[in-house]
Residue frames relative to the residue before (quaternion, step in Angstrom):
aa qw qx qy qz dx dy dz
M 1.0000 0.0000 0.0000 0.0000 0.00 0.00 0.00
N 0.6305 0.5405 -0.3312 0.4479 3.55 1.05 -0.67
A 0.6470 0.5211 -0.3151 0.4588 3.57 1.04 -0.76
S 0.6513 0.5075 -0.3300 0.4575 3.61 0.98 -0.70
R 0.6239 0.5309 -0.3312 0.4682 3.56 1.08 -0.68
R 0.6489 0.5028 -0.3071 0.4814 3.56 1.02 -0.81
D 0.6361 0.5247 -0.3267 0.4619 3.58 1.01 -0.77
E 0.6386 0.5192 -0.3243 0.4664 3.58 1.01 -0.74
R 0.6548 0.5042 -0.3149 0.4668 3.60 0.99 -0.79
V 0.6342 0.5184 -0.3262 0.4718 3.57 1.02 -0.79
Q 0.6536 0.5011 -0.3080 0.4763 3.56 0.97 -0.83
D 0.6402 0.5231 -0.3253 0.4590 3.61 0.97 -0.78
F 0.6733 0.4801 -0.2970 0.4775 3.60 0.94 -0.84
A 0.6301 0.5254 -0.3359 0.4627 3.58 1.04 -0.71
L 0.6647 0.4886 -0.3015 0.4781 3.58 0.96 -0.82
L 0.6189 0.5311 -0.3382 0.4695 3.58 1.05 -0.72
F 0.6528 0.5095 -0.3113 0.4662 3.57 0.92 -0.87
L 0.6637 0.5013 -0.3083 0.4616 3.60 0.91 -0.86
R 0.6712 0.4956 -0.3104 0.4556 3.59 0.90 -0.82
V 0.6863 0.4759 -0.2919 0.4663 3.57 0.87 -0.90
S 0.6905 0.4719 -0.2973 0.4605 3.59 0.84 -0.90
S 0.6718 0.4858 -0.3164 0.4611 3.61 0.97 -0.71
S 0.6605 0.4750 -0.3261 0.4814 3.60 1.12 -0.42
L 0.6915 0.4742 -0.2859 0.4639 3.59 1.06 -0.63
F 0.5477 0.6474 -0.3963 0.3519 3.60 1.13 -0.51
P 0.6952 0.4386 -0.3091 0.4783 3.68 0.75 -0.83
L 0.6100 0.5440 -0.3474 0.4597 3.55 1.09 -0.68
W 0.6702 0.4987 -0.2874 0.4685 3.57 0.96 -0.88
M 0.7318 0.4449 -0.2436 0.4552 3.59 0.91 -0.88
R 0.8158 0.2591 -0.1208 0.5028 3.62 0.95 -0.73
G 0.7247 0.4544 -0.2646 0.4454 3.58 0.89 -0.83
L 0.6818 0.5144 -0.2953 0.4283 3.56 0.88 -0.92
P 0.6538 0.4894 -0.3500 0.4589 3.67 0.85 -0.69
K 0.6309 0.5165 -0.3372 0.4707 3.59 1.05 -0.66
L 0.6633 0.5056 -0.3048 0.4598 3.55 0.98 -0.80
L 0.6888 0.4807 -0.2830 0.4631 3.59 0.95 -0.84
N 0.7550 0.2944 -0.1637 0.5625 3.59 1.14 -0.64
Y 0.0489 0.8594 -0.5072 0.0437 3.56 0.99 0.89
S 0.7128 0.4544 -0.2787 0.4558 3.61 0.75 -0.98
A 0.6452 0.5026 -0.3270 0.4734 3.60 1.10 -0.57
Q 0.6630 0.5169 -0.2991 0.4515 3.59 1.14 -0.58
L 0.5388 0.6632 -0.3977 0.3342 3.61 1.13 -0.55
P 0.7374 0.3881 -0.2793 0.4771 3.67 0.73 -0.82
V 0.6548 0.5461 -0.3086 0.4216 3.60 1.18 -0.47
I 0.6404 0.5672 -0.3405 0.3902 3.59 0.99 -0.81
K 0.4097 -0.6951 0.5380 0.2438 3.54 -1.07 0.82
D 0.2036 -0.7812 0.5846 0.0806 3.55 -1.04 0.82
P 0.1027 -0.8581 0.4994 0.0613 3.62 0.33 1.18
F 0.7427 0.3924 -0.2259 0.4933 3.61 1.07 -0.60
H 0.3991 -0.7537 0.4390 0.2825 3.58 1.34 0.14
L 0.3152 0.7512 -0.5078 0.2800 3.55 0.89 1.01
G 0.5891 -0.5278 0.3809 0.4789 3.54 1.24 -0.39
A 0.5887 -0.6159 0.3969 0.3414 3.54 -1.09 0.73
N 0.6360 0.5393 -0.3406 0.4344 3.61 0.98 -0.77
V 0.6759 0.4850 -0.2929 0.4714 3.57 0.88 -0.93
T 0.6668 0.5058 -0.3080 0.4524 3.59 0.91 -0.87
L 0.6717 0.4818 -0.3006 0.4756 3.59 0.94 -0.83
T 0.6236 0.5227 -0.3357 0.4745 3.59 1.05 -0.69
Q 0.6416 0.5070 -0.3192 0.4790 3.58 1.03 -0.74
A 0.6259 0.5317 -0.3370 0.4605 3.58 1.03 -0.74
F 0.6412 0.5052 -0.3227 0.4791 3.61 1.00 -0.77
T 0.6529 0.5322 -0.3145 0.4377 3.54 0.91 -0.94
V 0.6587 0.5014 -0.3072 0.4693 3.57 0.95 -0.85
R 0.6480 0.5155 -0.3270 0.4554 3.61 0.94 -0.81
F 0.7066 0.4537 -0.2758 0.4676 3.58 0.83 -0.95
A 0.6486 0.5027 -0.3256 0.4697 3.60 0.98 -0.75
G 0.6398 0.5186 -0.3262 0.4640 3.58 1.03 -0.71
A 0.6434 0.5068 -0.3250 0.4729 3.57 1.02 -0.73
L 0.6725 0.4830 -0.3061 0.4699 3.58 0.96 -0.77
R 0.6109 0.5773 -0.3452 0.4175 3.55 1.08 -0.70
Y 0.7402 0.4141 -0.2245 0.4799 3.57 0.96 -0.85
A 0.5592 0.6150 -0.3956 0.3906 3.59 1.23 -0.23
């Protein structure tokens, strides 16, 4: 019985690792470079709703971070 309990804990930690790493991967690959190169991204980002580049880029960050938290 002790071994089955340990196996369940190992499985729980493995699933936790998979969920956290899979949610942070898109943030690391797409959100973080945009955040680090904010001023370089301003002239490049498309503004379909004509809200301004700052607002659009801030919304893009918000969506990336909220999506990462959603899957965690």
